[in-house]
N, C-alpha and C positions, 0 to 999 in steps of 0.2 A: 866748261858749261856741260858735257856729258857729265862729268863726275857729281855736278850739282844737283842734276835735273837725276840722277839713280840714285840719291842721297836721299833727296826729298820724296822718291817713291817708297820707297827701302819704308822712310820717317811715317809715311802716309797708310802703309799698309799695315804698321804696328798700330798706329793709331786707332784705325778703322776697324782690327780684330781685338784691342780693347775695348774699344766701343758694342761691337756686335756683344763680347760677353758679358759687358755689364745690363745690358738690355736684355738677353737672352737669361739673365741669371733673375733678373727684376720680374722678368713676368710671371715665372713660377710663384717669387715672393709676392706678388701682387693678384695674385688669384683668388677671388672671393670663395671662401668657403661655408660656414654658415652664417645665414643673414637673420634666422630667427627661430623660433621653435614652430614646429609645423603640427605638434602635436602630442597629448599623451595619452599614452594606452597601459590598462592596468587590467590585471584578472582579478575575479570578484566571486564570489558564490553565485549571485543572480543580479546580473548586468540589469535588464527589468527594474526588478526595483531599486537599483542601487542608481538608474537614470531616474525613474521617480522620485527616490528622497532628494538627489539633487534639484532637479526642479521644482519640490515641495517647498525645501529649506534652503536651499541657497539661489535660487532664482533662474536654473540654466536654463533655457528653450532646450529640451530635449527632442531627440526622435528616434529611430529607432536604431544609429550608430553611435548615438551619444549626445555630444553637444558642438556646435561652431562657434565658436568666439570670433567676433568680424574688429579688424583694427585697420588704421590707415597706417600706411609704412611709413618710416623714417625718411629713407635716401629721397622719397616722392610722397608728400603727404594728400597728393590727389591721390593713389592708388590706393584701394582696399586691399589687406591679406587677411586671410584666415587659418585661426589652428582650432587641432579636431580633439577632442576631449571623447576617449571611448573607454566604458568599462567593457572588459572582454569577460567569457565564461573562465572559470579556473583551470577545466581541461581544455583549454585552447592549446591547438598545438602552433601556431602562429610566431608565438616568440622563441618558438627553435631555433637553432642549438642551444638558446640560453635557459637556462632554468631559473630565471629572474621573476620575478608577477609582475615586470613594468616594463616598459620600451617608450622611447622617446625619437619621435618623429623631427628632424631638422630640417628645417628649411634652406634648399642650395641656391647660387646664381645658374651656374654651367655643371650640370651634372656629369656630365661627358669628360671636360676636362677635369672636374676634382677626382673621378674616382682613376682618372688616368695618373692623376700626379699622388693619389692613394697607393697604388698598386706599388707604384717606386720606392714610396715609404714605407712598404711591406706591411700593410694594412690587411688585416682579414678582410676580402669580398665574398659576402656566401653567395649569391646568383648575380644575374644579368641583371641588366638596366629594363624594365619592364617601362614600355610609355601607353598611357590612356589620357583622352581627351584633355582630361584635367592637371595631368603632368606626367613626371617620369621618376620612378622609384628603383631602389636600390639599398641591401642591406649589409652594413658591415657589424662587425664585432671589436668591441674597446679590450683594453686587454684586461680587466676583470670578468670577461665572458658577457657583459650586457650587448645583448642585439640592439643594431642603432639603424633606423630607418632614415634614409636620406631623402628626398622630397625636392624636385625644383618643379613649382606649383605654377600653373596656368591658373591665375586668381579667378578671371572671366569667367571661364569654362567651368569652374568649381562652384562658384555665385550661381549661375544658372542652374546646375545640376541640384544643389540645394532646393533653388526656388523651385522646380518642376516638381520636387516631390513633399512641395508645400513644409521645408523647415525654415522657420525661424533661426535668424542669429543671436547670440549673446553679447548685446552690449556694451 
């Protein structure tokens, strides 16, 4: 009887070990990474004139920062989401160390977990996570030297911030 119990204990520990390994491997596979486009930023000679042109010819509701697109989230279509469109001065240093004339901002679900995973994958993390009322941000570089902004948004606060400056969204 002792032999049977001992054998069952050994067997159970092997099964639990494999189950734990499977669950721990799946947790990084199930990590939500990018959930959408958070913004498109590009350099131009005259950001003010560019905002006016897009307002007049393409109907964007522009403000001093560009335009905000409002939409409803696919995972929960009762929640609003926002994407920012912003022309920057051609002399901006905000896109550095990239030499490119554009930068894309991607929305993410859990920035801290994602950054930890990206570090394990040897992705270049440019700066530390910065936290504001309307979300958390960090910058990374892709393999061709494009700077990428990752944003874990707080859409409720982001919308209130836009309303506080009298900004209208483009729908």
